[in-house]
N, C-alpha and C positions, 0 to 999 in steps of 0.2 A: 172502206169507202161505202157511204150510205147510198141507197138507191132512191131515185126520185121519179115518180110517175105523174105526169101532168097531162091530162087530156086536153087536146086542142092547142097545145103549144106548137109554135113554128120553130122547130129545131132543124139545123142543117143535117141532111142525110149524107153521111160519110162512111167510109170503111171503118168498121169497129163499132158503129152505132148499135145500140141494143133496143129491141122492141119487147114489150111485156104483155102477156095475156092476163087481163083482170079477172077472168073466170077460173082458169086452172093454174095460173102462175108460170106457165111456160115462157121461156125467153129465147129469142133468136138474135143473132148478130149479123149485120151486113158485112159480107166479105168483099164484094166488089159492086159498087153502085154504078149503073150504066147511064144515069141521067133521066130515066123515065119516071113514071109515077109509081113509086113503091108503096104498096098498101097490104102488108101481110095480114092474114086472117087466121084466127084460132078460135075454136069453140063457137064457130059461126058468127064471130064478131070481129071487128077491126082490132088489131093489136095497137097498144099505146106506145108511141115513141118515148124514150127516156133520155135523160141527160147523161146516162152512162155511155162511155166510149171505151171499148176494150183495146188493148195494145195489140198490134199485129206485127209479127216478125216474118221475114222472108229469107230464104237461102240464096246467096249470090251465085251458087253453083248450079243447082237443079231447079230453082224457082219455087220450091215448096213453101207454103205459108202456114203459120199457126196463129191462133188467137189466144191471148191470155185472158182466161175467164176470172180467175182469182189468184193473186200472187200470195205465196206463203210468207210467213213471218221469219223464217230461217232460224238459225241458232243464235243465241245472244252474242257470241264472239265474232260472228260473221259480219263483214261490211255490207251495207245495204246494196251497193253496186254489184256485189258478188252473189246475191241471193238467187236471182233468176238469170241464167245464162243459157238460153236455148242454142243447141248446136245441130247442124245437119251437114252431111257430106264432110264430116270431121272438121268443120269450120264454125265459128260463131255466126248465128243468124243476125240479120240487121233489122233494127226497129224501123218500120215504115212510118213516116211522118204523116200526120193528118193532112188531107187535101184542103 
């Protein structure tokens, strides 16, 4: 998945959305957006919103959440659907759908 950094683009802020620092290369992911004016700052400059949206999984038992930063390629004989199967509380975690 290629990254795209477009300054000034009006992209929807959602859980999983990635912001990028053009100075040091740091990246942050929105975990929960409360509807306010989100404007992360790094290296004393506003971070750039990207088109990248990370997948977020949650545990139906305890409520734990994880963000997938980069998915592996797996082994050649493995089915794509079986490559990443996060588990918590001995159960599969559920993919949160974008709002």
